[in-house]
Structure formats: structure tokens, C-alpha cells
mmCIF file of the N, C-alpha and C atoms, coordinates in Angstrom:
data_MODEL
# 
_entry.id   MODEL 
# 
loop_
_atom_site.group_PDB 
_atom_site.id 
_atom_site.type_symbol 
_atom_site.label_atom_id 
_atom_site.label_alt_id 
_atom_site.label_comp_id 
_atom_site.label_asym_id 
_atom_site.label_entity_id 
_atom_site.label_seq_id 
_atom_site.pdbx_PDB_ins_code 
_atom_site.Cartn_x 
_atom_site.Cartn_y 
_atom_site.Cartn_z 
_atom_site.occupancy 
_atom_site.B_iso_or_equiv 
_atom_site.pdbx_formal_charge 
_atom_site.auth_seq_id 
_atom_site.auth_comp_id 
_atom_site.auth_asym_id 
_atom_site.auth_atom_id 
_atom_site.pdbx_PDB_model_num 
ATOM 1   N N  . MET A 1 1  ? 0.688   -0.875 -0.133 1.00 0.00 ? 1  MET A N  1 
ATOM 2   C CA . MET A 1 1  ? -0.136  0.026  0.189  1.00 0.00 ? 1  MET A CA 1 
ATOM 3   C C  . MET A 1 1  ? 1.076   1.266  -0.088 1.00 0.00 ? 1  MET A C  1 
ATOM 4   N N  . ALA A 1 2  ? 0.383   1.928  -0.606 1.00 0.00 ? 2  ALA A N  1 
ATOM 5   C CA . ALA A 1 2  ? 1.520   3.575  -0.768 1.00 0.00 ? 2  ALA A CA 1 
ATOM 6   C C  . ALA A 1 2  ? 0.939   4.190  0.183  1.00 0.00 ? 2  ALA A C  1 
ATOM 7   N N  . LYS A 1 3  ? 1.710   5.123  1.153  1.00 0.00 ? 3  LYS A N  1 
ATOM 8   C CA . LYS A 1 3  ? 1.230   6.051  1.923  1.00 0.00 ? 3  LYS A CA 1 
ATOM 9   C C  . LYS A 1 3  ? 0.610   7.215  1.069  1.00 0.00 ? 3  LYS A C  1 
ATOM 10  N N  . LYS A 1 4  ? -0.518  7.777  1.230  1.00 0.00 ? 4  LYS A N  1 
ATOM 11  C CA . LYS A 1 4  ? -0.837  9.416  1.448  1.00 0.00 ? 4  LYS A CA 1 
ATOM 12  C C  . LYS A 1 4  ? -0.527  10.471 2.002  1.00 0.00 ? 4  LYS A C  1 
ATOM 13  N N  . SER A 1 5  ? 0.501   11.183 1.366  1.00 0.00 ? 5  SER A N  1 
ATOM 14  C CA . SER A 1 5  ? 1.005   12.322 2.361  1.00 0.00 ? 5  SER A CA 1 
ATOM 15  C C  . SER A 1 5  ? 0.269   13.204 2.687  1.00 0.00 ? 5  SER A C  1 
ATOM 16  N N  . LYS A 1 6  ? 0.041   13.603 3.353  1.00 0.00 ? 6  LYS A N  1 
ATOM 17  C CA . LYS A 1 6  ? -0.924  14.111 4.500  1.00 0.00 ? 6  LYS A CA 1 
ATOM 18  C C  . LYS A 1 6  ? -0.663  16.116 3.711  1.00 0.00 ? 6  LYS A C  1 
ATOM 19  N N  . LYS A 1 7  ? -1.972  16.549 3.006  1.00 0.00 ? 7  LYS A N  1 
ATOM 20  C CA . LYS A 1 7  ? -1.781  17.815 2.494  1.00 0.00 ? 7  LYS A CA 1 
ATOM 21  C C  . LYS A 1 7  ? -1.642  18.642 4.197  1.00 0.00 ? 7  LYS A C  1 
ATOM 22  N N  . THR A 1 8  ? -0.838  20.326 3.411  1.00 0.00 ? 8  THR A N  1 
ATOM 23  C CA . THR A 1 8  ? -0.823  20.860 4.457  1.00 0.00 ? 8  THR A CA 1 
ATOM 24  C C  . THR A 1 8  ? -2.155  22.011 4.618  1.00 0.00 ? 8  THR A C  1 
ATOM 25  N N  . ASN A 1 9  ? -2.457  22.496 5.702  1.00 0.00 ? 9  ASN A N  1 
ATOM 26  C CA . ASN A 1 9  ? -3.669  23.274 5.584  1.00 0.00 ? 9  ASN A CA 1 
ATOM 27  C C  . ASN A 1 9  ? -3.667  24.551 4.778  1.00 0.00 ? 9  ASN A C  1 
ATOM 28  N N  . LYS A 1 10 ? -2.471  25.157 3.669  1.00 0.00 ? 10 LYS A N  1 
ATOM 29  C CA . LYS A 1 10 ? -2.611  25.603 3.065  1.00 0.00 ? 10 LYS A CA 1 
ATOM 30  C C  . LYS A 1 10 ? -3.177  25.204 1.424  1.00 0.00 ? 10 LYS A C  1 
ATOM 31  N N  . GLU A 1 11 ? -2.435  24.183 1.257  1.00 0.00 ? 11 GLU A N  1 
ATOM 32  C CA . GLU A 1 11 ? -3.345  23.211 0.234  1.00 0.00 ? 11 GLU A CA 1 
ATOM 33  C C  . GLU A 1 11 ? -4.810  22.762 0.594  1.00 0.00 ? 11 GLU A C  1 
ATOM 34  N N  . LEU A 1 12 ? -5.215  22.317 1.979  1.00 0.00 ? 12 LEU A N  1 
ATOM 35  C CA . LEU A 1 12 ? -6.356  22.249 1.737  1.00 0.00 ? 12 LEU A CA 1 
ATOM 36  C C  . LEU A 1 12 ? -7.358  23.469 1.734  1.00 0.00 ? 12 LEU A C  1 
ATOM 37  N N  . LEU A 1 13 ? -7.159  24.697 2.289  1.00 0.00 ? 13 LEU A N  1 
ATOM 38  C CA . LEU A 1 13 ? -7.491  26.054 1.901  1.00 0.00 ? 13 LEU A CA 1 
ATOM 39  C C  . LEU A 1 13 ? -8.064  26.004 0.670  1.00 0.00 ? 13 LEU A C  1 
ATOM 40  N N  . GLN A 1 14 ? -6.769  26.442 -0.481 1.00 0.00 ? 14 GLN A N  1 
ATOM 41  C CA . GLN A 1 14 ? -6.664  26.472 -1.628 1.00 0.00 ? 14 GLN A CA 1 
ATOM 42  C C  . GLN A 1 14 ? -7.725  25.643 -2.692 1.00 0.00 ? 14 GLN A C  1 
ATOM 43  N N  . GLU A 1 15 ? -7.889  24.170 -1.977 1.00 0.00 ? 15 GLU A N  1 
ATOM 44  C CA . GLU A 1 15 ? -9.042  23.294 -2.798 1.00 0.00 ? 15 GLU A CA 1 
ATOM 45  C C  . GLU A 1 15 ? -10.214 23.574 -2.363 1.00 0.00 ? 15 GLU A C  1 
ATOM 46  N N  . ILE A 1 16 ? -10.913 23.778 -1.039 1.00 0.00 ? 16 ILE A N  1 
ATOM 47  C CA . ILE A 1 16 ? -11.520 24.473 -1.101 1.00 0.00 ? 16 ILE A CA 1 
ATOM 48  C C  . ILE A 1 16 ? -12.327 25.904 -1.817 1.00 0.00 ? 16 ILE A C  1 
ATOM 49  N N  . ARG A 1 17 ? -10.958 26.739 -1.397 1.00 0.00 ? 17 ARG A N  1 
ATOM 50  C CA . ARG A 1 17 ? -11.878 27.934 -2.538 1.00 0.00 ? 17 ARG A CA 1 
ATOM 51  C C  . ARG A 1 17 ? -11.960 27.594 -3.882 1.00 0.00 ? 17 ARG A C  1 
ATOM 52  N N  . GLU A 1 18 ? -10.910 26.695 -4.722 1.00 0.00 ? 18 GLU A N  1 
ATOM 53  C CA . GLU A 1 18 ? -11.509 26.692 -5.866 1.00 0.00 ? 18 GLU A CA 1 
ATOM 54  C C  . GLU A 1 18 ? -12.784 25.579 -5.992 1.00 0.00 ? 18 GLU A C  1 
ATOM 55  N N  . GLU A 1 19 ? -13.081 24.998 -4.935 1.00 0.00 ? 19 GLU A N  1 
ATOM 56  C CA . GLU A 1 19 ? -14.435 24.297 -5.355 1.00 0.00 ? 19 GLU A CA 1 
ATOM 57  C C  . GLU A 1 19 ? -15.367 24.746 -4.547 1.00 0.00 ? 19 GLU A C  1 
ATOM 58  N N  . GLY A 1 20 ? -15.143 26.328 -4.591 1.00 0.00 ? 20 GLY A N  1 
ATOM 59  C CA . GLY A 1 20 ? -16.442 27.603 -4.207 1.00 0.00 ? 20 GLY A CA 1 
ATOM 60  C C  . GLY A 1 20 ? -16.840 26.733 -2.782 1.00 0.00 ? 20 GLY A C  1 
ATOM 61  N N  . MET A 1 21 ? -16.542 26.449 -1.855 1.00 0.00 ? 21 MET A N  1 
ATOM 62  C CA . MET A 1 21 ? -17.505 26.070 -0.267 1.00 0.00 ? 21 MET A CA 1 
ATOM 63  C C  . MET A 1 21 ? -17.307 27.037 0.436  1.00 0.00 ? 21 MET A C  1 
ATOM 64  N N  . PHE A 1 22 ? -16.505 28.195 0.091  1.00 0.00 ? 22 PHE A N  1 
ATOM 65  C CA . PHE A 1 22 ? -16.773 29.500 0.919  1.00 0.00 ? 22 PHE A CA 1 
ATOM 66  C C  . PHE A 1 22 ? -17.826 30.401 0.452  1.00 0.00 ? 22 PHE A C  1 
ATOM 67  N N  . LYS A 1 23 ? -17.725 30.062 -1.456 1.00 0.00 ? 23 LYS A N  1 
ATOM 68  C CA . LYS A 1 23 ? -18.013 31.238 -1.811 1.00 0.00 ? 23 LYS A CA 1 
ATOM 69  C C  . LYS A 1 23 ? -19.647 31.777 -0.649 1.00 0.00 ? 23 LYS A C  1 
ATOM 70  N N  . GLU A 1 24 ? -20.132 30.864 -0.695 1.00 0.00 ? 24 GLU A N  1 
ATOM 71  C CA . GLU A 1 24 ? -21.849 31.113 -0.253 1.00 0.00 ? 24 GLU A CA 1 
ATOM 72  C C  . GLU A 1 24 ? -21.394 32.065 1.634  1.00 0.00 ? 24 GLU A C  1 
ATOM 73  N N  . ALA A 1 25 ? -20.907 31.573 2.331  1.00 0.00 ? 25 ALA A N  1 
ATOM 74  C CA . ALA A 1 25 ? -20.574 31.944 3.209  1.00 0.00 ? 25 ALA A CA 1 
ATOM 75  C C  . ALA A 1 25 ? -19.766 33.669 3.399  1.00 0.00 ? 25 ALA A C  1 
ATOM 76  N N  . SER A 1 26 ? -18.889 33.337 2.436  1.00 0.00 ? 26 SER A N  1 
ATOM 77  C CA . SER A 1 26 ? -18.167 34.715 2.080  1.00 0.00 ? 26 SER A CA 1 
ATOM 78  C C  . SER A 1 26 ? -19.386 35.970 1.077  1.00 0.00 ? 26 SER A C  1 
ATOM 79  N N  . ASP A 1 27 ? -20.170 35.547 0.341  1.00 0.00 ? 27 ASP A N  1 
ATOM 80  C CA . ASP A 1 27 ? -21.191 36.469 0.385  1.00 0.00 ? 27 ASP A CA 1 
ATOM 81  C C  . ASP A 1 27 ? -21.958 36.483 0.996  1.00 0.00 ? 27 ASP A C  1 
ATOM 82  N N  . PHE A 1 28 ? -22.821 35.845 2.218  1.00 0.00 ? 28 PHE A N  1 
ATOM 83  C CA . PHE A 1 28 ? -22.882 35.852 3.306  1.00 0.00 ? 28 PHE A CA 1 
ATOM 84  C C  . PHE A 1 28 ? -22.411 37.159 3.849  1.00 0.00 ? 28 PHE A C  1 
ATOM 85  N N  . THR A 1 29 ? -21.291 37.265 4.608  1.00 0.00 ? 29 THR A N  1 
ATOM 86  C CA . THR A 1 29 ? -20.912 38.284 5.449  1.00 0.00 ? 29 THR A CA 1 
ATOM 87  C C  . THR A 1 29 ? -20.387 39.046 4.842  1.00 0.00 ? 29 THR A C  1 
ATOM 88  N N  . ASN A 1 30 ? -20.637 39.411 3.413  1.00 0.00 ? 30 ASN A N  1 
ATOM 89  C CA . ASN A 1 30 ? -20.065 40.526 2.933  1.00 0.00 ? 30 ASN A CA 1 
ATOM 90  C C  . ASN A 1 30 ? -21.020 41.687 2.746  1.00 0.00 ? 30 ASN A C  1 
ATOM 91  N N  . LYS A 1 31 ? -22.312 41.041 2.477  1.00 0.00 ? 31 LYS A N  1 
ATOM 92  C CA . LYS A 1 31 ? -23.452 41.958 2.201  1.00 0.00 ? 31 LYS A CA 1 
ATOM 93  C C  . LYS A 1 31 ? -24.027 42.713 3.715  1.00 0.00 ? 31 LYS A C  1 
ATOM 94  N N  . LYS A 1 32 ? -23.518 43.664 3.362  1.00 0.00 ? 32 LYS A N  1 
ATOM 95  C CA . LYS A 1 32 ? -24.303 44.944 4.378  1.00 0.00 ? 32 LYS A CA 1 
ATOM 96  C C  . LYS A 1 32 ? -25.931 45.285 4.467  1.00 0.00 ? 32 LYS A C  1 
ATOM 97  N N  . LYS A 1 33 ? -26.231 44.496 5.833  1.00 0.00 ? 33 LYS A N  1 
ATOM 98  C CA . LYS A 1 33 ? -27.638 44.939 5.640  1.00 0.00 ? 33 LYS A CA 1 
ATOM 99  C C  . LYS A 1 33 ? -27.580 46.380 6.269  1.00 0.00 ? 33 LYS A C  1 
ATOM 100 N N  . LYS A 1 34 ? -28.623 47.266 5.864  1.00 0.00 ? 34 LYS A N  1 
ATOM 101 C CA . LYS A 1 34 ? -28.889 48.225 6.420  1.00 0.00 ? 34 LYS A CA 1 
ATOM 102 C C  . LYS A 1 34 ? -30.850 47.872 6.778  1.00 0.00 ? 34 LYS A C  1 
ATOM 103 N N  . TYR A 1 35 ? -31.372 48.117 8.295  1.00 0.00 ? 35 TYR A N  1 
ATOM 104 C CA . TYR A 1 35 ? -32.962 48.184 8.278  1.00 0.00 ? 35 TYR A CA 1 
ATOM 105 C C  . TYR A 1 35 ? -33.295 49.248 8.191  1.00 0.00 ? 35 TYR A C  1 
ATOM 106 N N  . VAL A 1 36 ? -33.708 49.437 6.762  1.00 0.00 ? 36 VAL A N  1 
ATOM 107 C CA . VAL A 1 36 ? -34.702 50.949 6.867  1.00 0.00 ? 36 VAL A CA 1 
ATOM 108 C C  . VAL A 1 36 ? -36.481 50.656 7.171  1.00 0.00 ? 36 VAL A C  1 
ATOM 109 N N  . ALA A 1 37 ? -36.957 51.773 7.978  1.00 0.00 ? 37 ALA A N  1 
ATOM 110 C CA . ALA A 1 37 ? -38.437 51.869 7.558  1.00 0.00 ? 37 ALA A CA 1 
ATOM 111 C C  . ALA A 1 37 ? -39.320 51.603 6.396  1.00 0.00 ? 37 ALA A C  1 
ATOM 112 N N  . ALA A 1 38 ? -40.256 51.317 6.580  1.00 0.00 ? 38 ALA A N  1 
ATOM 113 C CA . ALA A 1 38 ? -40.763 51.342 4.609  1.00 0.00 ? 38 ALA A CA 1 
ATOM 114 C C  . ALA A 1 38 ? -41.195 52.933 4.555  1.00 0.00 ? 38 ALA A C  1 
ATOM 115 N N  . SER A 1 39 ? -41.445 53.650 5.541  1.00 0.00 ? 39 SER A N  1 
ATOM 116 C CA . SER A 1 39 ? -42.481 55.243 5.403  1.00 0.00 ? 39 SER A CA 1 
ATOM 117 C C  . SER A 1 39 ? -41.722 55.670 6.826  1.00 0.00 ? 39 SER A C  1 
ATOM 118 N N  . GLY A 1 40 ? -41.685 56.899 6.727  1.00 0.00 ? 40 GLY A N  1 
ATOM 119 C CA . GLY A 1 40 ? -41.577 58.301 7.966  1.00 0.00 ? 40 GLY A CA 1 
ATOM 120 C C  . GLY A 1 40 ? -42.441 57.548 8.848  1.00 0.00 ? 40 GLY A C  1 
ATOM 121 N N  . LYS A 1 41 ? -43.781 57.063 8.489  1.00 0.00 ? 41 LYS A N  1 
ATOM 122 C CA . LYS A 1 41 ? -44.973 57.011 10.389 1.00 0.00 ? 41 LYS A CA 1 
ATOM 123 C C  . LYS A 1 41 ? -44.148 56.013 10.520 1.00 0.00 ? 41 LYS A C  1 
ATOM 124 N N  . ASP A 1 42 ? -43.660 54.636 9.716  1.00 0.00 ? 42 ASP A N  1 
ATOM 125 C CA . ASP A 1 42 ? -43.220 53.497 10.365 1.00 0.00 ? 42 ASP A CA 1 
ATOM 126 C C  . ASP A 1 42 ? -41.869 53.422 11.260 1.00 0.00 ? 42 ASP A C  1 
ATOM 127 N N  . GLN A 1 43 ? -41.186 54.437 10.675 1.00 0.00 ? 43 GLN A N  1 
ATOM 128 C CA . GLN A 1 43 ? -39.990 55.086 11.258 1.00 0.00 ? 43 GLN A CA 1 
ATOM 129 C C  . GLN A 1 43 ? -40.338 55.674 12.968 1.00 0.00 ? 43 GLN A C  1 
ATOM 130 N N  . ALA A 1 44 ? -41.337 56.794 12.949 1.00 0.00 ? 44 ALA A N  1 
ATOM 131 C CA . ALA A 1 44 ? -41.889 57.109 14.220 1.00 0.00 ? 44 ALA A CA 1 
ATOM 132 C C  . ALA A 1 44 ? -41.814 56.225 14.998 1.00 0.00 ? 44 ALA A C  1 
ATOM 133 N N  . MET A 1 45 ? -43.172 55.244 14.012 1.00 0.00 ? 45 MET A N  1 
ATOM 134 C CA . MET A 1 45 ? -43.872 54.239 15.128 1.00 0.00 ? 45 MET A CA 1 
ATOM 135 C C  . MET A 1 45 ? -42.368 53.494 15.719 1.00 0.00 ? 45 MET A C  1 
ATOM 136 N N  . MET A 1 46 ? -41.497 52.829 15.215 1.00 0.00 ? 46 MET A N  1 
ATOM 137 C CA . MET A 1 46 ? -40.309 52.161 15.930 1.00 0.00 ? 46 MET A CA 1 
ATOM 138 C C  . MET A 1 46 ? -39.793 53.289 16.882 1.00 0.00 ? 46 MET A C  1 
ATOM 139 N N  . TYR A 1 47 ? -39.313 54.493 16.825 1.00 0.00 ? 47 TYR A N  1 
ATOM 140 C CA . TYR A 1 47 ? -38.956 55.457 17.940 1.00 0.00 ? 47 TYR A CA 1 
ATOM 141 C C  . TYR A 1 47 ? -40.203 55.197 19.120 1.00 0.00 ? 47 TYR A C  1 
ATOM 142 N N  . VAL A 1 48 ? -41.239 55.460 18.883 1.00 0.00 ? 48 VAL A N  1 
ATOM 143 C CA . VAL A 1 48 ? -42.444 55.843 20.111 1.00 0.00 ? 48 VAL A CA 1 
ATOM 144 C C  . VAL A 1 48 ? -42.039 54.393 20.644 1.00 0.00 ? 48 VAL A C  1 
ATOM 145 N N  . LEU A 1 49 ? -42.354 53.366 20.100 1.00 0.00 ? 49 LEU A N  1 
ATOM 146 C CA . LEU A 1 49 ? -42.468 51.624 20.859 1.00 0.00 ? 49 LEU A CA 1 
ATOM 147 C C  . LEU A 1 49 ? -40.890 51.423 21.747 1.00 0.00 ? 49 LEU A C  1 
ATOM 148 N N  . LEU A 1 50 ? -39.645 51.944 21.132 1.00 0.00 ? 50 LEU A N  1 
ATOM 149 C CA . LEU A 1 50 ? -38.695 51.887 21.721 1.00 0.00 ? 50 LEU A CA 1 
ATOM 150 C C  . LEU A 1 50 ? -38.327 52.536 23.094 1.00 0.00 ? 50 LEU A C  1 
ATOM 151 N N  . LEU A 1 51 ? -38.786 54.041 22.749 1.00 0.00 ? 51 LEU A N  1 
ATOM 152 C CA . LEU A 1 51 ? -39.301 54.834 23.997 1.00 0.00 ? 51 LEU A CA 1 
ATOM 153 C C  . LEU A 1 51 ? -39.996 53.881 25.328 1.00 0.00 ? 51 LEU A C  1 
ATOM 154 N N  . ILE A 1 52 ? -41.035 53.512 24.320 1.00 0.00 ? 52 ILE A N  1 
ATOM 155 C CA . ILE A 1 52 ? -42.157 53.381 25.842 1.00 0.00 ? 52 ILE A CA 1 
ATOM 156 C C  . ILE A 1 52 ? -41.497 51.869 26.103 1.00 0.00 ? 52 ILE A C  1 
ATOM 157 N N  . ALA A 1 53 ? -40.267 51.204 25.411 1.00 0.00 ? 53 ALA A N  1 
ATOM 158 C CA . ALA A 1 53 ? -39.994 49.996 25.885 1.00 0.00 ? 53 ALA A CA 1 
ATOM 159 C C  . ALA A 1 53 ? -38.747 50.206 26.971 1.00 0.00 ? 53 ALA A C  1 
ATOM 160 N N  . LEU A 1 54 ? -38.308 51.317 26.560 1.00 0.00 ? 54 LEU A N  1 
ATOM 161 C CA . LEU A 1 54 ? -37.110 51.648 27.553 1.00 0.00 ? 54 LEU A CA 1 
ATOM 162 C C  . LEU A 1 54 ? -37.640 52.264 28.717 1.00 0.00 ? 54 LEU A C  1 
ATOM 163 N N  . LEU A 1 55 ? -38.567 53.061 28.901 1.00 0.00 ? 55 LEU A N  1 
ATOM 164 C CA . LEU A 1 55 ? -39.918 53.825 30.139 1.00 0.00 ? 55 LEU A CA 1 
ATOM 165 C C  . LEU A 1 55 ? -40.051 52.435 30.687 1.00 0.00 ? 55 LEU A C  1 
ATOM 166 N N  . VAL A 1 56 ? -40.517 51.376 30.286 1.00 0.00 ? 56 VAL A N  1 
ATOM 167 C CA . VAL A 1 56 ? -41.216 50.157 31.050 1.00 0.00 ? 56 VAL A CA 1 
ATOM 168 C C  . VAL A 1 56 ? -40.133 49.363 31.844 1.00 0.00 ? 56 VAL A C  1 
ATOM 169 N N  . PHE A 1 57 ? -38.620 49.532 30.841 1.00 0.00 ? 57 PHE A N  1 
ATOM 170 C CA . PHE A 1 57 ? -37.879 48.672 31.260 1.00 0.00 ? 57 PHE A CA 1 
ATOM 171 C C  . PHE A 1 57 ? -37.385 49.147 33.151 1.00 0.00 ? 57 PHE A C  1 
ATOM 172 N N  . VAL A 1 58 ? -37.295 50.978 32.830 1.00 0.00 ? 58 VAL A N  1 
ATOM 173 C CA . VAL A 1 58 ? -36.776 51.289 33.782 1.00 0.00 ? 58 VAL A CA 1 
ATOM 174 C C  . VAL A 1 58 ? -37.753 51.208 35.246 1.00 0.00 ? 58 VAL A C  1 
ATOM 175 N N  . PHE A 1 59 ? -38.972 51.524 34.609 1.00 0.00 ? 59 PHE A N  1 
ATOM 176 C CA . PHE A 1 59 ? -39.854 51.145 36.115 1.00 0.00 ? 59 PHE A CA 1 
ATOM 177 C C  . PHE A 1 59 ? -40.077 50.246 36.616 1.00 0.00 ? 59 PHE A C  1 
ATOM 178 N N  . ILE A 1 60 ? -39.706 48.767 35.639 1.00 0.00 ? 60 ILE A N  1 
ATOM 179 C CA . ILE A 1 60 ? -39.874 47.527 36.552 1.00 0.00 ? 60 ILE A CA 1 
ATOM 180 C C  . ILE A 1 60 ? -38.714 47.699 37.392 1.00 0.00 ? 60 ILE A C  1 
ATOM 181 N N  . ASN A 1 61 ? -37.273 48.094 36.747 1.00 0.00 ? 61 ASN A N  1 
ATOM 182 C CA . ASN A 1 61 ? -36.326 48.183 37.652 1.00 0.00 ? 61 ASN A CA 1 
ATOM 183 C C  . ASN A 1 61 ? -36.246 48.709 38.802 1.00 0.00 ? 61 ASN A C  1 
ATOM 184 N N  . ARG A 1 62 ? -36.892 49.898 38.955 1.00 0.00 ? 62 ARG A N  1 
ATOM 185 C CA . ARG A 1 62 ? -37.488 50.465 40.129 1.00 0.00 ? 62 ARG A CA 1 
ATOM 186 C C  . ARG A 1 62 ? -38.147 50.226 40.817 1.00 0.00 ? 62 ARG A C  1 
ATOM 187 N N  . ILE A 1 63 ? -39.352 49.494 40.849 1.00 0.00 ? 63 ILE A N  1 
ATOM 188 C CA . ILE A 1 63 ? -39.956 48.522 41.195 1.00 0.00 ? 63 ILE A CA 1 
ATOM 189 C C  . ILE A 1 63 ? -39.717 47.350 41.906 1.00 0.00 ? 63 ILE A C  1 
ATOM 190 N N  . PHE A 1 64 ? -38.868 46.847 41.418 1.00 0.00 ? 64 PHE A N  1 
ATOM 191 C CA . PHE A 1 64 ? -37.681 45.943 42.074 1.00 0.00 ? 64 PHE A CA 1 
ATOM 192 C C  . PHE A 1 64 ? -36.942 45.905 42.517 1.00 0.00 ? 64 PHE A C  1 
ATOM 193 N N  . GLY A 1 65 ? -36.185 46.876 42.224 1.00 0.00 ? 65 GLY A N  1 
ATOM 194 C CA . GLY A 1 65 ? -35.148 46.994 43.031 1.00 0.00 ? 65 GLY A CA 1 
ATOM 195 C C  . GLY A 1 65 ? -33.775 46.179 42.128 1.00 0.00 ? 65 GLY A C  1 
ATOM 196 N N  . VAL A 1 66 ? -33.728 45.868 41.179 1.00 0.00 ? 66 VAL A N  1 
ATOM 197 C CA . VAL A 1 66 ? -32.805 44.731 40.443 1.00 0.00 ? 66 VAL A CA 1 
ATOM 198 C C  . VAL A 1 66 ? -31.097 45.879 39.977 1.00 0.00 ? 66 VAL A C  1 
# 
């Protein structure tokens, strides 16, 4: 039996890149997603809900003294 030589990490990485195994992952990480409200009304509603959530959080913390 002939012994197969072990491939180095560099050779393995080169093979993987040639086969395109990292393509999907690199595409996913390179896309910068910007979350934009559909309209000014939606954006205002998001800010109002965020403010209400913050106030509720602070109020609950004060009540329970956490």
C-alpha cells in the first residue's frame, strides 16, 4: 500500500476555495444589511415603541430594585 502524504492547511484551503465551498459564506458576510423603515410613519412608530420599551424597563427596575 502506498502511503498518502498529508496535505498542509494551505493546500486544503486552496482546494476548498477552488471548489467554492466558502463562496456562500463569504457572500453572506460581505453583504451589509441596512434596516430601513418603509415610511416616515413606520420610523416614528419604531422610535415611539423603543421609547415605551425603555420606560417600561426602567420602571420595572425601579419597582423590583434590580
